[in-house]
N, C-alpha and C positions, 0 to 999 in steps of 0.2 A: 478871259478864257484861262489864263494861267491859274487864276484863283479857283475856277471850277475844276480844272484838271488836278490841282493840288488837293482840293477838297475830296475829289473822287479817289485819289491815291490814299489819302488818310482814311477814308471810309473803307476802302478795300483792305488796307493793312489792319484796321480795327476788326473787320469781319474775319479776316484770316487768323488773327491772334485769338479772337473769341472762339473760333472753330478749333484751334489748337488747344486752347484751355479746356474746351469741352471734351476733346479726345483724351487729353491727359486725365481729366476727371473720370472718364469712363474706364480708362486703363487702371487707375488707382482703385476704383470700385471693384473691378474684376480681380485685381490682385488681392484685395482685402477678402473677397469671397473665397479665393483659392487658399489663402492663409487660414481662414476659418475651417475650410474642409480638411486641410492638412492637420490642423490642431485636433479636430474631432477624430480623424483617422488614427492619429498618433495615440490619442486617449483610448480608442477601441483596441488597438494593438497592445498597448500597455496593460489594459484590463485582461485581455486574452492571455498575455504572457504571465501575469500574476496568477490567473486561474490555473493555467497549465503547470506553473511552478508549484502551486499548492497541491494540485493533484499528484504531481510526481513526488513531492515530499511525503504525502500520505501513503503513496504506493511503497516508497522506501521504508517508511515506518512499519507498514503492514508486512513487508518482506522481512524486516528485522524481527518482528514478532513471530512470523512463521519459522524463521531460522532458529530462534530460541526454542520454539515448540519442538522442532525436529531434533535439536540437540538434547532436549529433555527426554523425548521419546527414545532416542538412540541410547541414552544412558540407562533408561528403564529396561530396554530390551537387552542391553549388555548385562545388567544385573540379573535379569531373568535367565539368560543363557548361562551366566556364571553360576547361579544358584542351581540350575538344572545339572550342569556338569559336576558341581560339587556333590550334589545329591546322588548322581550316578556313581561317582567314585566311592562315596560312603556305602552305597548299596552294594557295590561289587566287593569292597573289602569285607563287609559284614558277611556276605555269602561265602567268600573264600575262607574266612577264619572260623566260621561255625562248623561244627562237625555233627553234632547230634540233632540239631533243630534246623536243618537247612531249609526245609519246605516252609515251616512256620516263620522262620526269620525273614526269608525273602518276601513272604506275603506281608509281614509287618512292615518291612522296609518300603515295599512298593505302596502300601496303603499310607505310610507316613509321607512318602514322596508325593503321592497324589494329594494328600491333605495340605502339604506345604505349597504345592503348585496352585491349588485352588485358593488358598489364603492369599498368596502373592498375586494371583490373577485378579482377585477381587480388590486388592489394595491398589492395583494398577489398572483397573478396568477403564472402560470408555466413559467419558463424561455423559451424564444423563440429561444435560440441558439441550434445548432446541435453539438453533441459530436463527438469524434473521431470514434466511432462505427457507426456513421451515423444516430443515433436516436435522438429524441428531448431530451434536458436536462430535468431532472425531478425535479430540485431544484425550490424553490420559487423565483419568480422574484421581483426585486425592481422597483422603479418608472419608469425606462427606459425600462422595459420589459426583463431585463437580470439579472441573479443571480450574486452573488459576484464574482464567478470565471470567468464568461464570460464578465465582465465589468460593472456590476451593482453597 
């Protein structure tokens, strides 16, 4: 009887340890699945971060280009205003200094000023290229009618 009882205890312990081993194996399998999910989630987040970083770097570069364009346009406008003011001063001094040909001289000065303004306006005119959006480029053109980006 003792032998049977001892055999039953050993069988019970064996079954219990087998069940525990099975539970541990299931937990290990579940943990491996969770690790695999975390690795794939980490990879997805890393890819999104790289993409976002690249987009932001491109935006920064685009803004830098736009800033440079605006600086160029400001300088062009400053030159135009300066030339206009200088032209007005020359025109006024010529009118005040002339005695006999006031009417003719003022007409000549204003026609010269108009010619100068037109030539400067054409040299600093709008770029004639079309953007990707299908609208005309808004940058100032160089001598060939195109801005720096479109081949000027």
